[in-house]
N, C-alpha and C positions, 0 to 999 in steps of 0.2 A: 166510761163507757171500757167493760173489759176488750184487747183486743187479744187473739192469738198471738203475738207477739207479747204481748203482757205479760199472760199463762205462763207464755214457754217459762219464761225469765221468771216469774215466778217462782214456777213448780222447780226449777234451776238452784232456784233460793233457799225453799226448802228442801228440799232434796242433800243439799252442800250441809244443810245445819243435821241432818238427819244422821248423815254419815262422818259427821265429825271432821270437817275438810283440813283442819290446822293441824290437826292430832298427829297426820303423813308428814309433817314439813318438821315436825319437832321431836317426830321419830332418833333413838341413839339411832347413832352412821354406827358402834361398833356390833348391832343385832344383823342376825343371821339373812342374808340377804332373804330371804323367800317368808320372810315375817309380818309384812305385808299385803300378800300376795292375798292371802285371806279379805281381804280392806278390797285391796282393791278387785276385786275376784266382786265381790257385792258392788262396788261400787259404780262397777260398769252391768251389773246386771239393772241396776238404775235406772242408766242412765240407758237399759236394755232395753227400759217399759216405760222410758217416756217417750223414748224412739219408736218401740211399737204403740201405743197409745197417738200419738201424731200420725204417725205414720197410715193406721188406721180411718183415723179420720180425713186423712187424708186422699184415700184411695174414694172413701165415700162421697166427701163430698166432689170431685173428680165423680166419682161415676153419678155422682145427681145432676152436673155439667154436660154429662151425655156422653164422654171417655169412658170406650169398651174397660175389663179388666184386664190386656196385661198396658195399655194405655195410659192409663189413670194410675198401673201399678208403679210405675217408670215414676210417672213424677213422683208420687207418695215416697218412696224408693229411695231417689235425689234428698228429699226433705227431708226423710229421717236419717240418711249417714251424715248430713251437716248439723244435722242439730246433736244426734249423739258427738259428730268428733269436736264440738264447742263445750258439751260435757264434760268429755275424756282429760278433752286436752285439760279444764281449768280444775275437775275436781277430782276423775283416777289417775292418772297418768302426770297430773303436774310436776313436780319434781325432776323430773326426765326430762322435759320436752328442751331439743340444744337447738333445732333448725329454724327454720324461718316460716312464719306460719302460711306463708303457702307454697314453701314447701311442704308441708308436716300434710297440709289437707290434701296438695295432689297425691300420698303418698299412702293416708286412709281414706281416698275415695277408692285407689286402688284395691288397694288391701281388702275395705268392707266389699270392692265390684265382683274379687272371689269368692268370698263369703254369703253375698251376693249373687252368688249361678247358683251356691247348694239349697240356698232359700229361695229363688225363684223356681228353683226342680221343685222341691218342695209345696212351694205356691201354688205350681202351672198340675200340679201330680193332681193337688190338693180340690180344686178350680174343676178339674178335668171328671171326678172317681167320683165325688157326692153328687146330691141332687141340686138343682140352683135355689135361694133359699136366700132371706133377706142377711139370715149369719152366715150363711157361705164365705163372703171377703172377712169376715171376722178373726172364724176358726184359719181358714186358710193362711193368713198374713201370721198366725199366730204357728201353725205346724211352720211356715219357711225360716222366721226367724226363729223358735227353737232349732231348725238343723243348722242354720249357719252363725248358733253362738259364740261354741263354742272355737269353734278355726277365727272368725273374727276376735275373740278377746289375744290368741294366740298373734295373730299378728301384728294386733292394734299395742303389747303387749311388747315381744322383742325386734317388730319393725319401725313403724310409727313413732313410739314412744321411747322407742331404746335410748336405758342411758349412753351418754358416749366414752363415759371410762367411769370408774371403778376403784376405789383405793381401799384396802381392807386395813379394819376396826383394830 
């Protein structure tokens, strides 16, 4: 039986293979600081797509159980933040981790919540401005996710997963 947890971890492993997870760890330390940023952006985007899929599925599930658009969104947002934190700490920013997982989780949740305000504002405008239809939650989550992505990447890279020290090559 394929559960959502099994599917999530299988997807994480597949995405890691596609991203070349081990490549980051063996990169020449004398390379310029930003040489890995393109790779981080791609990995962050892959994690974002995984979060988007989970977010949307959880929202539709919550709606099916009787939650409204906004209560369902609060639940799906928290689930997506947890999933993207797991992905990003393992595959996107793995070499920069220095803090405890607990402290890192709270920093990530705070950072993504700021991006989530932007996300939620775009989601809310979409829900309020577009006609009610079966595709509305999908479109609204997509608009919100796109609106918050740049802010979320910057806060994750330079605050949550920052490297504590850098030695020049």
